[in-house]
Structure formats: C-alpha cells, structure tokens
C-alpha positions as CSV (number, residue, x, y, z in Angstrom):
1,X,90.7,97.0,116.8
2,X,88.0,95.5,114.6
3,X,85.2,93.5,116.2
4,X,83.6,92.1,112.9
5,X,84.3,90.0,110.0
6,X,85.1,91.5,106.6
7,X,82.9,89.8,104.0
8,X,81.8,91.1,100.5
9,X,83.1,94.5,101.2
10,X,81.2,95.1,104.5
11,X,81.8,94.6,108.3
12,X,79.4,91.9,109.5
13,X,79.0,90.1,112.8
14,X,79.7,86.3,113.0
15,X,76.7,84.2,112.2
16,X,77.0,82.5,115.7
17,X,77.8,85.8,117.4
18,X,81.0,84.4,119.1
19,X,84.3,85.8,120.0
20,X,87.7,84.6,121.3
21,X,90.4,86.3,123.3
22,X,93.4,87.9,122.0
23,X,96.3,87.8,124.5
24,X,99.4,90.0,124.7
25,X,102.2,87.5,125.2
26,X,104.2,90.0,127.2
27,X,101.6,90.5,129.9
28,X,99.4,87.4,129.5
29,X,96.5,89.9,129.6
30,X,93.5,89.6,127.2
31,X,93.6,92.8,125.1
32,X,90.7,92.2,122.6
33,X,87.8,89.9,121.8
34,X,88.0,89.0,118.1
35,X,85.1,87.8,116.0
36,X,84.8,84.0,115.9
37,X,83.8,83.0,112.4
38,X,82.2,79.5,111.8
39,X,81.2,77.4,108.9
40,X,78.3,79.7,108.1
41,X,80.6,82.6,107.8
42,X,83.0,80.8,105.6
43,X,80.1,79.9,103.4
44,X,79.2,83.6,103.1
45,X,82.7,84.7,102.4
46,X,83.3,82.0,99.8
47,X,79.9,82.8,98.0
48,X,81.0,86.6,98.0
49,X,84.4,85.6,96.5
50,X,83.0,83.3,94.0
51,X,80.4,85.9,92.9
52,X,83.2,88.5,92.7
53,X,85.2,86.2,90.5
54,X,82.4,84.9,88.2
55,X,80.4,88.0,87.7
56,X,82.4,90.9,89.1
57,X,84.9,93.1,87.5
58,X,88.2,92.1,89.3
59,X,89.4,89.2,87.1
60,X,88.3,91.2,84.0
61,X,90.3,94.3,84.9
62,X,93.7,94.8,83.2
63,X,96.7,94.1,85.1
64,X,97.4,97.8,85.2
65,X,94.0,98.5,86.7
66,X,94.6,96.0,89.4
67,X,98.2,97.3,89.9
68,X,96.5,100.6,90.9
69,X,94.6,99.0,93.7
70,X,97.8,97.1,95.0
71,X,99.8,100.3,95.0
72,X,97.0,102.0,96.9
73,X,97.1,99.3,99.5
74,X,100.9,99.7,99.8
75,X,100.5,103.4,100.4
76,X,97.7,102.8,103.0
77,X,99.9,100.2,104.8
78,X,102.8,102.8,104.8
79,X,100.5,105.5,106.2
80,X,99.5,103.3,109.1
81,X,103.1,101.7,109.6
82,X,103.4,102.7,113.3
83,X,100.0,101.6,114.3
84,X,100.1,98.3,112.4
85,X,103.6,97.5,113.8
86,X,102.4,98.1,117.3
87,X,99.4,95.8,116.8
88,X,101.9,93.1,115.7
89,X,103.8,93.5,118.9
90,X,100.8,93.3,121.0
91,X,99.5,90.3,119.1
92,X,102.6,88.5,118.5
93,X,105.3,89.8,121.0
94,X,108.1,90.5,118.6
95,X,110.3,93.6,119.2
96,X,108.9,96.8,117.7
97,X,112.0,97.3,115.3
98,X,111.3,93.7,113.8
99,X,107.7,94.6,113.4
100,X,108.4,97.8,111.6
101,X,110.6,95.9,109.2
102,X,107.8,93.5,108.7
103,X,105.3,96.2,107.9
104,X,107.7,97.9,105.4
105,X,108.1,94.4,103.7
106,X,104.4,94.3,103.5
107,X,104.2,97.5,101.7
108,X,107.0,96.4,99.5
109,X,105.4,93.1,98.5
110,X,102.2,94.8,97.5
111,X,104.3,97.3,95.3
112,X,106.3,94.4,93.7
113,X,103.2,92.5,92.7
114,X,101.7,95.7,91.3
115,X,104.6,95.7,88.9
116,X,104.0,92.0,87.9
117,X,100.4,92.7,87.4
118,X,101.2,95.4,84.9
119,X,103.6,93.0,83.1
120,X,100.6,90.7,82.6
121,X,99.2,93.3,80.2
122,X,102.6,93.9,78.3
123,X,104.0,90.3,78.2
124,X,102.9,88.7,74.8
125,X,101.2,85.4,75.0
126,X,103.7,82.5,74.5
127,X,103.8,81.0,70.9
128,X,104.2,77.4,70.9
129,X,106.1,75.8,68.0
130,X,104.0,72.9,66.4
131,X,105.1,70.2,64.0
132,X,102.0,70.6,61.9
133,X,102.1,73.9,60.1
134,X,98.4,74.0,59.5
135,X,98.0,74.8,63.2
136,X,99.2,77.7,65.5
137,X,99.2,77.6,69.2
138,X,99.7,80.1,72.0
139,X,99.6,79.9,75.8
140,X,97.6,82.4,77.9
141,X,97.6,82.9,81.6
142,X,94.3,83.3,83.5
143,X,93.5,83.8,87.2
144,X,92.9,80.7,89.1
145,X,89.7,81.5,90.7
146,X,88.7,81.6,94.3
147,X,91.6,81.2,96.8
148,X,91.3,80.1,100.4
149,X,94.4,81.4,102.2
150,X,95.3,80.2,105.6
151,X,98.3,81.9,107.2
152,X,100.3,81.6,110.6
153,X,101.0,83.6,113.6
154,X,104.8,84.3,113.4
155,X,104.6,87.1,110.7
156,X,100.9,87.8,110.8
157,X,100.4,90.5,108.2
158,X,103.4,89.7,106.1
159,X,102.6,86.0,105.6
160,X,99.0,87.1,104.6
161,X,100.5,89.6,102.2
162,X,102.7,86.8,100.6
163,X,99.4,85.3,99.5
164,X,97.0,88.2,99.2
165,X,99.3,90.4,97.0
166,X,100.1,87.8,94.3
167,X,96.6,86.5,94.1
168,X,95.1,90.0,93.7
169,X,97.6,90.6,91.0
170,X,96.7,87.6,89.1
171,X,92.9,88.5,89.3
172,X,91.9,86.0,91.9
173,X,89.5,86.5,94.7
174,X,90.2,85.4,98.2
175,X,89.0,84.3,101.6
176,X,91.8,84.9,104.2
177,X,91.8,83.0,107.4
178,X,94.4,84.3,109.8
179,X,95.8,82.4,112.8
180,X,93.5,82.9,115.9
181,X,96.5,83.7,117.9
182,X,97.3,86.8,115.8
183,X,94.2,88.1,114.0
184,X,94.4,91.8,114.6
185,X,96.4,93.1,111.6
186,X,94.7,90.7,109.1
187,X,91.4,92.5,110.0
188,X,93.0,95.8,109.5
189,X,93.9,94.8,106.0
190,X,90.2,94.6,105.5
191,X,89.9,98.2,106.6
192,X,92.5,99.1,104.0
193,X,90.8,97.2,101.4
194,X,87.6,99.1,102.2
195,X,89.5,102.4,102.2
196,X,91.1,101.8,98.7
197,X,87.7,100.8,97.3
198,X,88.5,97.2,96.5
199,X,85.5,95.7,94.8
200,X,83.1,93.7,97.1
201,X,84.0,90.1,97.5
202,X,87.5,90.4,96.2
203,X,89.1,90.0,99.6
204,X,87.2,88.5,102.5
205,X,88.7,88.0,106.0
206,X,87.2,85.6,108.4
207,X,88.9,85.2,111.9
208,X,88.2,82.2,114.0
209,X,89.5,78.9,115.3
210,X,91.0,76.2,113.0
211,X,88.2,73.5,113.4
212,X,85.4,76.1,113.1
213,X,86.7,78.3,110.4
214,X,89.9,76.8,109.0
215,X,88.5,73.3,108.2
216,X,85.4,74.6,106.5
217,X,87.5,76.7,104.2
218,X,89.9,73.9,103.1
219,X,87.0,71.6,102.4
220,X,84.7,74.1,100.7
221,X,83.7,73.0,97.1
222,X,83.5,76.4,95.7
223,X,87.2,77.0,96.6
224,X,89.6,76.5,93.5
225,X,92.9,76.9,95.2
226,X,94.3,76.5,98.7
227,X,97.4,78.3,100.1
228,X,98.6,77.4,103.4
229,X,101.5,78.4,105.6
230,X,102.1,76.4,108.8
231,X,102.9,73.2,110.4
232,X,103.5,69.8,108.7
233,X,100.6,68.1,110.5
234,X,98.1,70.8,109.5
235,X,99.6,70.9,106.1
236,X,98.8,67.2,105.6
237,X,95.2,67.9,106.6
238,X,94.9,70.7,104.1
239,X,96.3,68.5,101.4
240,X,93.9,65.8,102.2
241,X,91.0,68.2,102.1
242,X,92.2,69.6,98.7
243,X,92.5,66.0,97.3
244,X,88.7,65.5,97.8
245,X,87.9,68.1,95.0
246,X,91.4,68.0,93.3
247,X,91.9,71.6,94.3
248,X,95.1,73.3,93.5
249,X,97.3,73.6,96.5
250,X,100.5,75.4,97.6
251,X,102.1,74.5,101.0
252,X,104.8,76.2,102.9
253,X,105.5,74.2,105.9
254,X,108.2,73.7,108.6
255,X,111.9,73.2,108.6
256,X,114.9,72.1,110.7
257,X,117.4,74.0,108.6
258,X,121.3,73.4,108.9
259,X,123.9,76.0,109.2
260,X,127.3,74.6,108.2
261,X,130.4,76.6,109.7
262,X,133.8,75.6,108.4
263,X,136.8,76.3,110.5
264,X,138.2,79.0,108.4
265,X,135.2,81.3,109.1
266,X,135.5,84.4,111.1
267,X,134.3,83.3,114.5
268,X,132.7,86.7,115.4
269,X,130.7,86.8,112.0
270,X,129.8,83.3,112.4
271,X,128.3,83.6,115.6
272,X,126.5,86.8,114.7
273,X,124.8,85.0,111.7
274,X,124.1,81.9,113.9
275,X,122.2,84.0,116.4
276,X,120.3,86.0,113.7
277,X,119.4,82.6,112.1
278,X,117.8,81.2,115.3
279,X,116.9,84.0,117.7
280,X,115.3,86.5,115.3
281,X,111.5,86.7,115.9
282,X,112.1,84.4,119.0
283,X,113.1,81.6,116.7
284,X,109.6,81.3,115.5
285,X,110.6,81.2,111.8
286,X,110.0,78.2,109.6
287,X,113.4,78.7,107.9
288,X,115.3,79.3,111.2
289,X,118.8,77.6,111.0
290,X,118.4,75.6,114.2
291,X,120.9,72.9,113.6
292,X,124.4,74.2,113.5
293,X,127.2,72.0,112.4
294,X,130.7,73.2,113.2
295,X,133.9,71.8,111.8
296,X,135.4,70.0,114.7
297,X,138.6,72.0,114.9
298,X,136.6,75.3,115.5
299,X,133.8,73.6,117.4
300,X,134.8,74.6,121.1
301,X,135.7,78.1,120.2
302,X,132.6,78.9,118.2
303,X,130.4,77.1,121.0
304,X,132.0,79.0,123.7
305,X,131.6,82.4,121.9
306,X,127.9,81.5,120.9
307,X,126.9,80.6,124.4
308,X,128.4,83.9,125.8
309,X,126.7,86.2,123.3
310,X,123.4,84.3,123.6
311,X,123.4,84.9,127.3
312,X,123.8,88.6,126.8
313,X,120.8,89.0,124.6
314,X,118.2,91.5,126.0
315,X,114.8,89.9,126.8
316,X,111.7,91.8,127.2
317,X,108.4,93.2,125.9
318,X,108.6,94.0,122.3
319,X,107.6,97.6,123.1
320,X,110.5,98.0,125.5
321,X,113.5,99.9,123.9
322,X,116.4,97.8,123.4
323,X,114.6,94.4,123.5
324,X,116.1,91.9,121.2
325,X,114.1,88.8,122.2
326,X,110.4,89.2,123.0
327,X,108.0,86.7,124.5
328,X,106.9,83.4,122.8
329,X,103.5,84.0,120.9
330,X,101.2,81.9,123.4
331,X,101.2,79.8,126.4
332,X,100.6,76.8,124.3
333,X,103.7,77.4,122.3
334,X,105.7,78.2,125.3
335,X,104.9,75.1,127.0
336,X,105.7,73.0,123.8
337,X,109.1,74.6,123.6
338,X,109.9,73.9,127.2
339,X,108.7,70.3,126.8
340,X,110.9,69.9,123.8
341,X,114.1,71.1,125.7
342,X,113.2,68.6,128.6
343,X,112.9,65.7,126.2
344,X,116.2,66.8,124.6
345,X,118.0,66.7,127.9
346,X,116.4,63.2,128.7
347,X,117.7,62.0,125.4
348,X,121.3,63.2,126.1
349,X,121.5,66.9,125.2
350,X,123.4,69.4,127.3
351,X,122.1,72.8,128.0
352,X,125.0,75.2,127.3
353,X,123.1,78.2,128.2
354,X,119.5,79.2,128.7
355,X,116.8,76.6,128.9
356,X,114.1,78.4,131.0
357,X,112.4,81.5,132.1
358,X,114.6,84.5,132.8
359,X,114.9,85.2,136.5
360,X,113.6,88.8,136.2
361,X,110.5,87.9,134.1
362,X,107.7,86.4,136.2
363,X,104.9,87.3,133.9
364,X,104.7,86.9,130.2
365,X,105.8,83.9,127.9
366,X,109.5,84.7,128.1
367,X,112.1,82.1,127.4
368,X,116.0,82.5,127.6
369,X,117.8,81.9,124.3
370,X,118.9,78.4,124.5
371,X,121.9,76.6,123.2
372,X,121.9,72.7,123.4
373,X,125.0,70.4,122.5
374,X,126.0,66.8,122.7
375,X,122.8,65.4,121.4
376,X,122.7,62.4,119.3
377,X,121.7,62.7,115.6
378,X,118.6,60.7,116.5
379,X,117.6,62.9,119.2
380,X,114.2,64.7,118.9
381,X,115.6,68.1,119.4
382,X,118.1,67.5,116.6
383,X,115.5,66.2,114.0
384,X,112.1,68.0,114.8
385,X,111.2,71.6,114.6
386,X,110.9,73.3,117.9
387,X,109.9,76.7,116.5
388,X,111.4,78.8,119.3
389,X,114.7,80.3,120.4
390,X,116.5,77.0,120.6
391,X,119.6,76.0,118.6
392,X,121.2,72.6,118.6
393,X,124.9,72.5,117.9
394,X,127.1,69.5,116.8
395,X,130.6,69.1,115.2
396,X,131.4,67.5,111.9
397,X,134.6,66.0,110.5
398,X,134.8,67.1,106.9
399,X,132.7,68.5,104.1
400,X,131.1,65.2,103.2
401,X,130.3,64.4,106.8
402,X,128.7,68.0,107.1
403,X,126.6,67.6,104.0
404,X,125.4,64.1,105.0
405,X,124.3,65.5,108.4
406,X,122.7,68.5,106.9
407,X,120.6,66.5,104.4
408,X,119.7,63.8,106.9
409,X,116.2,65.4,107.6
410,X,112.7,64.9,106.4
411,X,112.7,68.7,105.9
412,X,114.4,70.8,103.1
413,X,113.2,74.3,103.5
414,X,116.5,76.2,104.0
415,X,120.3,76.0,104.8
416,X,123.4,77.9,105.3
417,X,127.0,77.6,104.8
418,X,129.9,79.8,106.0
419,X,133.4,79.6,104.9
420,X,136.1,82.0,103.3
421,X,136.5,79.5,100.5
422,X,133.6,80.6,98.2
423,X,134.3,77.7,95.8
424,X,133.5,75.3,98.7
425,X,130.5,77.3,99.7
426,X,129.0,77.1,96.2
427,X,129.7,73.4,96.1
428,X,128.1,72.8,99.5
429,X,125.1,75.0,98.5
430,X,124.4,72.9,95.5
431,X,124.8,69.8,97.4
432,X,122.2,70.7,100.2
433,X,118.7,69.4,99.6
434,X,116.9,72.6,100.4
435,X,114.9,75.2,98.4
436,X,116.8,78.1,100.0
437,X,120.5,78.2,100.7
438,X,122.5,81.2,102.1
439,X,126.1,81.6,101.8
440,X,128.1,83.6,104.6
441,X,124.7,84.6,106.1
442,X,121.2,83.3,107.3
443,X,117.7,84.5,106.8
444,X,117.8,87.4,104.4
445,X,114.6,87.3,102.5
446,X,113.7,89.2,99.3
447,X,110.3,89.6,97.7
448,X,112.0,89.1,94.2
449,X,113.5,85.6,94.9
450,X,111.5,82.4,95.2
451,X,110.6,81.0,98.7
452,X,109.8,77.2,99.3
453,X,111.3,73.9,100.2
454,X,112.1,70.4,99.4
455,X,110.7,67.1,100.9
456,X,108.2,67.8,103.8
457,X,108.8,71.4,103.8
458,X,106.2,72.0,101.2
459,X,104.9,72.2,97.8
460,X,105.4,75.2,95.3
461,X,107.1,78.4,95.8
462,X,106.0,81.9,97.1
463,X,107.5,85.3,96.2
464,X,108.9,86.6,93.0
465,X,107.4,85.7,89.7
466,X,107.0,82.1,91.0
467,X,104.6,83.4,93.7
468,X,102.4,85.0,90.9
469,X,102.5,81.6,89.1
470,X,100.7,80.0,92.0
471,X,97.6,81.9,91.1
472,X,97.6,81.6,87.4
473,X,96.1,78.9,85.2
474,X,97.9,78.0,81.9
475,X,95.6,77.6,79.0
476,X,96.5,76.4,75.5
477,X,94.6,78.1,72.5
478,X,95.2,76.3,69.2
479,X,93.9,77.5,65.8
480,X,93.4,75.8,62.6
481,X,95.1,78.1,60.0
482,X,94.5,76.2,56.7
483,X,91.6,76.7,54.2
484,X,91.6,72.9,53.6
485,X,89.4,70.5,55.6
486,X,91.3,68.5,58.2
487,X,90.5,64.9,59.2
488,X,90.7,61.5,57.6
489,X,86.9,61.2,57.5
490,X,86.3,64.5,55.5
491,X,86.2,63.8,51.6
C-alpha cells in the first residue's frame, strides 16, 4: 500500500506530513494510514499538471501515441487484477467477485478510450457549410486542459477510470482526488502510471479529506475543468466553485431510480432483477433502482417473493466465499442508512424484511437487505436517496399512474421497466424522465453507451464517445479563400 502522494511523476510526502486511517468495513480495523494531502499539495499537483499541459509532450502527442500508454495501463491493471480487487474489498467491503468484475471493467475502459484516441487521428475535421463562398470553415477538437477529478467510494478505481481514461485520451492532464474512505487503489493507479512511463505531471493523485484537499482542487484557478461524481449536496458546492472562474464542469450525482413491474412479468425474473438493482454493491450505487412500482394485481405476490429471497441473501466479508452482500463502506454511512430506515418507519413505512444488523455479525458495518412497503409518496424514504441495501415498494394502478409516480422525483438518473409487452416497455422507457432506462433488466452498464442523468442527477455524460467529449474543446477555424479584399471600408 502506498504511503505517499503521486505528484509530477514522483512519490512525495504530504506537505503537512499528515495521514488518515483506512478502515476495513468488515472488521472495523485500521488497515493503513494514507497520506493526507492539503491545499499545498493540491497547488503542487495542479502546477505539475499545468506545466505538463502547457509545456510538456502529452497534448502534442498523436492520439495513437496516447493510445499506446492507455493500452499499457490496461495491461498493467490486468496483470495486477487479483491484487487490486482484494484492495477494493479491504477498502470498500464489496464481495470479491464484484471487485474482480470492477477491475476487468477498469482495464476494458482504458482499452476502449485507447481506440477513441486513435480515432482522433483518423477522423477528418468537420467542414462547416457557409452561406458566403468566399470563406471556408472547419471544426477541430482540442484537449480542454487541466482536469480536477473527484471520485466517490462505491467503485473506487472504476469511477476514477471513467474520468482518467477519456481525459488522457483527449490529451488533458489531471489531478485526481479519490474519496478519503477508499484511497488505496487510486494510489496504485499512480504506481501503474509510473510503471508505463506516463510523462511527469500528466496524472497526479492527491489523497486527503474533502475540506483539506477536495475544496482547494475545485476552487483552484489553474484548473480548466472539474469532473465530479458524488452526492447532490457536494455537487452543488463543486458547481458553485466552478462558477467563480467559469470552469467547465460535469457532474454525475445521485438518484432515486424507479423500477416499474407490470403484472404480466415473470415473477421469478422480476424478483431477480429487483434484487440485482438494489442489493448489488450493498445498494451503494447511484443508479440503484430503489423505488419499485408493482402493478396492483401482482403486488402481493411479487412483494412476498421479494421478501423471501432478500432474507436468504448471504451476508459476510467480501473475502468470504459465497458472500453476496458485504458490509457498508463506513460507520458514518452505516449510521445514515439506519437513521433513514428509522425515519421511514416513523413516517408510516412497514419493514417487510431486514432493517438492522444480522444476528450473527457483531463486528463490521453489516446491514440486512431491507424491503420497505406502505410508505406514502411524500415519505423521505420514498423520495430521498438512501445509498444502501434498502428498497421501497409501492403498487400502481395503470401505466399512466406508474409513469407519474416514477417521474415524480427531483432525480432522473435511471429507471427500469419490466413487461412481456415490448411495445409497452418502449413506450414507458421513452416516457421516463431519466438518462438511462433499462427494459426487462436493471443496472447493466457498458463502456460504449452514455451514462448520466436528467434533473438533479447531474450535468453531462460519461462513457462512450460522450465521455471523451467531456474533455475536448471545440474550435472553429475560418479561412478567407478569395483574392479580393473583403470589407466595406476597403476601396
């Protein structure tokens, strides 16, 4: 485990010499002391990124040359797959098979953006048709500059990769600030950058607490673009900080995503996808389909089956074979989830199953998969993101009622619909005010497709070619093609 910050291609101690504890959520034990960066370290990192962009080779390399580095990073990640996955488990708590899947996605993401970097060399500049034949105009794409990337704790290395890979492909340089809850694999990305010979200053990694490291990064005047994934309240602060210098900003924020299940659905398949949509990664997923709407005639049957299957989920350490639900990431998050469940019950929700600590787990931030029912549409548990293994279930009367309930939210990240009537599924999918909609499934995520939401779920899109566009400026170049002078004042 790394004990220093990665700045300007070198490992360096924090300016203030501080550290902060990294806790294994399955044992509640401190497993490492991570370097605690402060504003002085952010200054050093941004200066290195600024120098690498303004004076260094990185933005001036061809896309093909940058792609070579991205593929080398992908290969290095694959070579360290088991090690990185185990670090994710120790840091985050998720089951090892899920962590291995995440690391495979990390390598795949770097490989995907290597391909898009190469296309920057081969795609011709866009020619713009003009009304005046004396002029010609084209559009070129250029890297945006220095990027400040702040990422969450639910998919530590993968969420970092969603920003680092396209930014590097575009020719940008970065300062990456991972969550203080899960800093371990982000620092290992620095070791991989060093291993593959990434030019100094192109990728800088500063771990630390939000107020001491995150806030100085968001307000730094030498940063051109802020890319943030996390909660809505923090996203507001990032957006406000960006406004001071009119920085470009992309935000991937929270959700309270609906899953509409019509009565003609296969109950077993519906329950399987409902559970995948809320209990994967302990429900710590921004797109989790945590509001389940079931057509009234099937409501009792689906709810009964869901409760029975949820109660059977095996809970344990992510390193224990057979574990399907690991611990919550931290004591703070664990307490927030329990408090949300308690407020839900106070406001009328009924606990169908779960709701507390498993009887056989006295140590660790373990929480039973929880199903709530009978809450009012104004209830906090129905309307606000809980970010844990808690699903809220309500009946609906008809398609219009389902769409109304689904869209009645300040969020709009994702949604899902299940029915054997595919025409109805397509109709409902288009009616949902969300950036991602799944039909007859929930949560599959592909690097090739755009990711992002409507309303308070964020600004911009990640992944696919849309993710690369986040880090590219659009420049118009217009030429005067005529031999004759132009302008009314020229005689």
